C-alpha positions as CSV (number, residue, x, y, z in Angstrom):
1,M,108.5,147.5,99.5
2,R,104.8,147.3,100.4
3,I,102.9,144.6,102.3
4,D,99.2,144.1,101.5
5,A,96.5,143.0,103.9
6,T,97.2,139.3,103.3
7,G,100.9,139.6,104.1
8,A,102.0,139.5,100.4
9,T,104.8,141.7,99.4
10,H,105.3,143.9,96.4
11,D,108.8,144.9,95.1
12,G,110.5,143.0,98.0
13,D,110.2,139.3,97.0
14,A,113.1,139.7,94.5
15,T,115.4,141.1,97.2
16,Y,114.4,138.3,99.6
17,N,115.0,135.7,96.9
18,G,118.4,137.1,96.1
19,W,119.6,136.9,99.7
20,M,118.2,133.4,100.3
21,A,119.0,131.7,97.0
22,H,122.3,130.4,98.2
23,L,120.6,128.6,101.0
24,R,117.7,126.9,99.1
25,P,119.8,124.2,97.3
26,Q,120.9,123.0,100.8
27,W,117.3,122.4,102.0
28,P,116.6,118.8,101.3
29,I,113.2,117.2,101.1
30,C,113.6,115.0,104.1
31,T,111.7,114.1,107.2
32,H,114.5,113.8,109.7
33,D,118.2,113.6,110.3
34,K,119.3,110.0,111.0
35,K,121.2,109.6,114.2
36,T,121.6,106.0,115.2
37,D,124.3,105.9,117.9
38,N,124.9,107.4,121.3
39,S,127.8,109.6,120.1
40,M,125.3,112.2,118.9
41,T,126.1,115.7,120.2
42,D,122.5,116.9,120.2
43,P,119.9,114.7,121.9
44,I,116.6,114.1,120.1
45,L,113.9,116.2,121.7
46,L,110.8,114.1,122.3
47,T,108.9,117.2,123.5
48,P,106.1,119.3,122.1
49,G,108.5,122.2,121.4
50,P,111.2,123.1,121.4
51,L,111.8,120.1,119.1
52,T,114.5,118.5,117.0
53,T,115.0,120.6,113.8
54,S,116.6,119.6,110.5
55,E,120.1,120.6,109.5
56,A,118.7,122.9,106.9
57,T,116.7,124.8,109.5
58,K,119.7,125.1,111.7
59,A,121.8,126.3,108.7
60,A,119.4,129.1,108.0
61,M,120.4,130.7,111.3
62,M,124.0,131.0,110.3
63,Y,123.4,134.3,108.5
64,D,122.8,137.8,110.0
65,W,120.0,140.0,109.0
66,G,119.3,143.7,109.4
67,S,116.0,144.2,111.1
68,W,115.1,147.2,108.9
69,D,116.6,145.9,105.7
70,G,114.4,145.3,102.7
71,A,115.5,141.7,102.4
72,F,114.4,140.8,106.0
73,N,111.2,142.8,105.6
74,A,110.4,140.8,102.4
75,M,111.2,137.5,104.2
76,T,108.8,138.5,107.0
77,A,106.1,139.2,104.5
78,T,106.5,135.8,102.7
79,V,106.4,134.0,106.0
80,C,103.1,135.8,107.0
81,R,101.7,135.1,103.5
82,D,102.5,131.4,103.8
83,L,101.2,131.1,107.4
84,T,97.8,132.3,106.4
85,A,97.7,130.1,103.3
86,I,98.4,126.9,105.3
87,I,94.9,127.2,106.7
88,Q,93.3,128.8,103.7
89,A,92.8,132.0,105.5
90,Q,94.4,134.5,103.1
91,D,91.1,135.9,101.9
92,S,89.6,136.8,105.3
93,H,92.4,136.9,107.8
94,V,95.8,138.5,108.3
95,C,98.9,137.2,110.0
96,I,100.6,139.2,112.8
97,P,104.0,137.9,113.9
98,L,105.1,138.7,117.5
99,Q,108.4,138.3,119.3
100,G,108.4,135.7,122.1
101,S,106.9,132.3,122.9
102,G,103.5,131.1,122.0
103,T,102.1,132.3,125.3
104,F,103.0,135.9,124.4
105,A,100.9,135.5,121.3
106,V,98.0,134.0,123.3
107,E,98.0,136.9,125.7
108,A,98.3,139.4,122.8
109,A,95.3,137.9,121.0
110,L,93.1,137.8,124.1
111,G,94.1,141.3,125.1
112,T,93.6,142.8,121.6
113,L,90.5,141.0,120.4
114,V,88.5,140.8,123.5
115,P,87.0,144.1,124.5
116,R,87.7,145.3,128.0
117,K,84.0,144.7,128.9
118,G,84.0,141.3,127.1
119,K,83.5,137.9,128.7
120,V,85.3,134.8,127.6
121,L,84.2,131.2,128.1
122,V,87.1,128.7,128.5
123,P,86.3,125.0,128.2
124,D,89.0,123.7,130.6
125,N,90.4,120.2,130.3
126,G,94.1,120.8,130.9
127,S,97.0,123.0,131.9
128,Y,97.0,125.3,128.8
129,C,93.3,126.0,129.2
130,K,94.1,127.0,132.8
131,R,96.9,129.3,131.5
132,I,94.3,131.1,129.4
133,V,92.1,131.6,132.5
134,R,95.2,133.0,134.3
135,I,95.9,135.4,131.4
136,M,92.3,136.6,131.4
137,N,92.5,137.3,135.1
138,C,95.7,139.2,134.6
139,L,94.1,141.2,131.9
140,G,91.1,142.0,134.1
141,R,88.7,140.5,131.6
142,E,85.7,138.5,132.8
143,V,86.1,134.7,132.3
144,V,83.8,131.8,132.7
145,V,85.4,128.4,133.2
146,L,83.6,125.3,131.9
147,A,85.4,122.6,133.7
148,H,86.0,119.2,132.1
149,D,87.9,116.1,133.3
150,E,91.5,116.0,132.0
151,S,90.8,112.7,130.3
152,A,87.7,114.0,128.5
153,A,87.5,116.1,125.3
154,A,85.7,119.5,125.5
155,D,82.0,118.9,124.9
156,P,80.3,121.0,122.2
157,A,76.9,120.4,123.8
158,R,78.1,121.9,127.1
159,V,79.7,124.8,125.3
160,D,76.4,125.4,123.5
161,A,74.4,125.2,126.8
162,A,76.8,127.7,128.5
163,L,76.5,130.2,125.6
164,A,72.7,129.8,125.7
165,A,72.6,130.4,129.4
166,D,74.7,133.5,129.3
167,P,74.2,136.0,126.5
168,T,76.9,138.3,127.9
169,I,79.7,135.9,126.9
170,T,81.4,137.5,123.9
171,H,84.1,134.9,123.0
172,V,85.1,131.3,123.5
173,A,88.8,130.5,123.9
174,Q,89.4,126.9,122.9
175,V,92.7,125.0,123.1
176,H,92.7,122.6,120.1
177,C,95.4,120.1,121.2
178,E,95.8,120.2,125.0
179,T,99.5,119.1,125.3
180,G,99.2,118.7,129.1
181,T,97.7,115.3,128.2
182,G,97.8,115.1,124.4
183,I,94.0,115.3,124.0
184,L,92.6,116.6,120.7
185,N,89.5,118.7,121.3
186,P,86.7,118.6,118.7
187,L,87.4,122.0,117.2
188,P,85.0,121.9,114.1
189,A,82.0,121.0,116.3
190,I,82.8,123.7,118.8
191,A,83.4,126.3,116.1
192,E,80.0,125.4,114.6
193,V,78.3,126.0,118.0
194,V,80.1,129.2,118.6
195,A,79.3,130.6,115.2
196,A,75.6,129.6,115.5
197,R,75.4,131.5,118.8
198,G,77.1,134.6,117.2
199,R,80.1,134.7,119.4
200,G,83.8,135.0,118.6
201,L,86.1,132.1,118.7
202,I,89.8,132.4,119.6
203,I,91.8,129.2,119.0
204,D,95.0,128.2,120.7
205,A,96.3,126.0,118.0
206,M,99.9,126.0,119.3
207,S,100.4,122.3,119.0
208,S,98.1,121.5,116.1
209,Y,98.7,124.2,113.5
210,G,100.4,122.8,110.5
211,A,99.6,119.1,111.3
212,I,95.9,118.8,112.2
213,P,93.6,120.0,109.4
214,I,92.2,123.5,109.9
215,D,90.4,125.3,107.1
216,A,89.3,128.9,107.6
217,R,86.9,128.6,104.7
218,S,84.7,126.2,106.6
219,L,85.7,126.9,110.3
220,R,84.9,130.4,111.5
221,F,87.2,132.0,114.0
222,E,88.3,135.5,115.1
223,A,91.9,134.4,115.8
224,L,94.1,131.4,115.7
225,I,97.4,131.4,117.6
226,A,100.5,129.3,117.0
227,A,104.3,129.6,117.1
228,S,107.4,128.9,115.2
229,G,108.8,126.0,117.2
230,K,106.0,123.5,117.0
231,C,104.6,121.5,114.0
232,L,106.3,123.7,111.4
233,E,109.5,122.5,112.9
234,G,111.2,125.9,113.3
235,V,112.9,127.1,116.4
236,P,111.2,128.9,119.4
237,G,111.0,132.7,119.6
238,M,108.2,133.8,117.4
239,G,104.5,133.5,118.0
240,F,101.9,134.5,115.4
241,V,98.2,135.3,115.3
242,I,96.0,134.7,112.3
243,A,93.2,137.2,112.9
244,R,90.1,138.0,111.0
245,R,90.8,141.3,109.5
246,A,87.4,142.8,110.3
247,A,87.7,141.8,114.0
248,L,91.3,143.2,114.2
249,E,90.3,146.5,112.7
250,E,87.5,146.9,115.3
251,A,90.0,146.2,118.2
252,R,91.3,149.7,118.6
253,G,91.6,150.6,122.3
254,N,91.2,147.1,123.6
255,S,94.8,146.3,124.4
256,Q,96.3,147.6,127.7
257,S,99.8,146.7,126.5
258,L,102.2,148.4,124.1
259,A,104.3,145.4,123.1
260,L,101.3,143.0,122.9
261,D,99.0,145.3,120.9
262,L,98.3,143.2,117.7
263,L,96.5,146.0,115.9
264,D,99.4,148.4,116.4
265,Q,101.8,145.7,115.3
266,W,99.9,144.9,112.2
267,Q,99.3,148.5,111.2
268,Y,103.0,149.3,111.6
269,L,103.9,146.3,109.4
270,Q,101.4,147.5,106.8
271,K,102.8,151.0,106.8
272,T,106.5,150.3,106.9
273,G,107.1,146.6,106.3
274,Q,109.0,146.5,109.6
275,W,108.4,145.1,113.0
276,R,107.7,147.8,115.6
277,F,110.5,146.5,117.9
278,T,113.6,144.4,117.3
279,P,112.5,141.2,115.6
280,P,114.0,137.7,116.2
281,T,115.8,137.8,112.9
282,H,117.4,134.4,113.1
283,V,114.2,132.7,114.2
284,V,112.3,134.2,111.3
285,A,115.0,133.0,108.9
286,A,114.8,129.5,110.4
287,L,111.0,129.5,110.1
288,R,111.3,130.5,106.4
289,A,113.5,127.5,105.9
290,A,111.2,125.3,107.9
291,I,108.2,126.4,105.8
292,D,110.0,125.8,102.6
293,Q,110.7,122.2,103.7
294,Y,107.2,121.8,105.0
295,Q,105.8,122.8,101.6
296,A,108.3,120.6,99.7
297,Q,107.5,117.6,101.8
298,G,103.8,117.8,101.1
299,G,102.4,120.3,103.6
300,Q,99.8,119.5,106.2
301,P,98.7,116.0,105.0
302,A,102.3,114.8,104.9
303,R,103.2,116.3,108.2
304,L,100.2,114.6,109.9
305,A,101.0,111.3,108.2
306,R,104.5,111.3,109.6
307,Y,103.4,112.4,113.1
308,A,100.7,109.7,113.1
309,S,103.4,107.1,112.2
310,N,105.6,108.4,114.9
311,C,102.8,108.2,117.4
312,A,101.8,104.7,116.4
313,A,105.4,103.4,116.7
314,L,105.7,105.1,120.1
315,V,102.5,103.8,121.6
316,K,103.0,100.3,120.2
317,G,106.5,100.1,121.6
318,M,105.7,101.5,125.0
319,R,102.7,99.3,125.4
320,E,104.9,96.3,124.6
321,L,107.1,97.4,127.5
322,G,104.1,97.4,129.8
323,F,103.3,101.1,129.8
324,Q,99.7,102.3,129.8
325,T,98.5,105.5,128.0
326,F,96.6,108.1,129.9
327,L,94.1,108.7,127.1
328,P,92.1,106.2,124.9
329,D,93.3,106.1,121.3
330,A,90.1,107.9,120.1
331,L,91.1,111.1,122.0
332,Q,94.8,110.9,121.4
333,A,96.4,113.6,119.1
334,P,99.6,112.5,117.3
335,I,101.5,115.3,119.0
336,I,102.5,114.1,122.5
337,V,101.5,111.0,124.4
338,T,101.0,110.8,128.2
339,F,101.9,107.5,129.9
340,H,101.2,106.4,133.4
341,S,104.4,106.1,135.4
342,P,105.4,102.5,136.4
343,A,104.2,101.3,139.8
344,D,107.5,99.6,140.6
345,P,109.2,101.3,143.6
346,A,112.5,101.2,141.7
347,Y,111.1,103.7,139.2
348,D,112.2,107.3,139.8
349,F,111.5,109.9,137.1
350,P,114.5,112.1,137.6
351,E,116.8,109.1,137.4
352,F,114.9,107.6,134.5
353,Y,115.1,110.9,132.7
354,R,118.8,111.2,133.2
355,R,119.5,107.8,131.9
356,V,117.3,108.1,128.9
357,R,119.0,111.4,128.1
358,E,122.4,109.8,128.3
359,R,121.2,107.5,125.6
360,G,120.3,110.5,123.4
361,F,116.6,111.3,124.0
362,I,115.0,114.0,126.1
363,L,111.5,113.3,127.4
364,Y,109.0,115.4,129.2
365,P,107.7,115.1,132.8
366,G,104.0,114.7,133.3
367,K,101.8,117.7,133.8
368,L,98.9,116.2,135.6
369,T,98.2,116.7,139.3
370,A,96.1,113.7,140.2
371,V,98.2,110.9,138.7
372,D,101.9,110.3,138.2
373,T,102.8,110.4,134.4
374,L,105.4,111.1,131.9
375,R,105.1,112.5,128.4
376,V,106.8,111.7,125.1
377,G,106.5,114.0,122.0
378,C,105.9,112.7,118.5
379,I,106.8,115.9,116.6
380,G,109.9,117.3,115.1
381,A,112.2,116.5,112.2
382,I,112.2,112.8,113.1
383,G,110.5,109.6,111.8
384,P,109.2,106.3,113.2
385,E,112.6,104.7,113.3
386,V,113.7,107.4,115.8
387,M,110.7,106.5,117.9
388,N,111.7,102.9,117.8
389,Q,115.2,103.9,118.9
390,A,113.7,105.9,121.8
391,V,111.6,102.9,122.9
392,A,114.7,100.7,122.9
393,A,116.5,103.3,125.0
394,V,113.6,103.3,127.5
395,A,113.7,99.5,127.6
396,D,117.4,99.5,128.4
397,V,117.0,102.1,131.1
398,L,114.2,100.2,132.8
399,R,116.2,97.0,132.8
400,D,119.3,98.8,134.2
401,M,117.1,100.4,137.0
402,G,115.5,97.1,137.8
403,V,112.0,98.4,137.0
404,R,109.9,95.2,136.4
405,E,106.4,96.4,137.2
406,R,105.4,98.7,134.3
407,A,101.7,99.1,135.0
408,R,100.3,102.4,136.3
409,R,100.9,103.6,139.8
């Protein structure tokens, strides 16, 4: 079997299809598994990943794969092929899968594509932007922080001014959806500014890829980073980088890591069809199943529509209970919503969390330092009716706790 530069396979797809054919009829075109009572064994994960997965995705992990076997290599290649195609990047970019969480892939992309003497501008409006800054410091690469308020989107005009003021900046690292708050940064406008200034753009699209529109034909970037356990509704364990092939081929000698060297990983895949080190075989199989469902359900437009419906149901219901959103609607991504914690002294998040979990839903604590918040995710193999059930559970818990004042602290 051979894998070409776009991730397509030759002589291996038939083997992959033979192994997986017995699973495909079990993969329904559905948006969620309906669970309507509190006897459920698995709680609904209202988080930005890990998230609730379909029964078909879970079932795909019930089979074992040889990491050097042709069927698994072919499956890896089809996954990479489809990941590039989702954002129309197959003609200019290649997909490099990597073991580990999304942060592993972020560090690998920065460490591989930014030269050791490079300098990265980071528009910072949240915790995941700050994580990029920390990665750059660990890598020993120079970094410039363009601070923004956590409630404000990254400003393309300020990015442009920073690039104009410092011609030594080689790259901009932009978080698309900052899940610390749920804010959606204006990626197309920022990409246009970065391209006009002749700098490289590295996009952390961890919580947007697959749901928010991104088109590599009109939006120039050197690398886009995402992971298996987010909007594609796979399980955690595999990150991936969709890198401009020309930029990747020029990256030799940049990485100071063996395991996180994307160029070496890609070249080995090209040469052998195999991962360099033991791959997360069950995670890849689950992602293959999740992508098949994603495509059958209508791809990115359908995924965005469902998440937008989830978000609308959540926000409407929580506001009716008296909660206030941290962000205005214009800046809110339909991925995760941050709410101000109630001002009532009877409210205690650990107790609130425990009681909501007992009713079948797992929420997220807030990630802001200046204000007390909680977060509720809108993604996963669920629909608006599940969000309505979650709001009802929250209402029950608040009543049981005696929380009457729901406005912000």
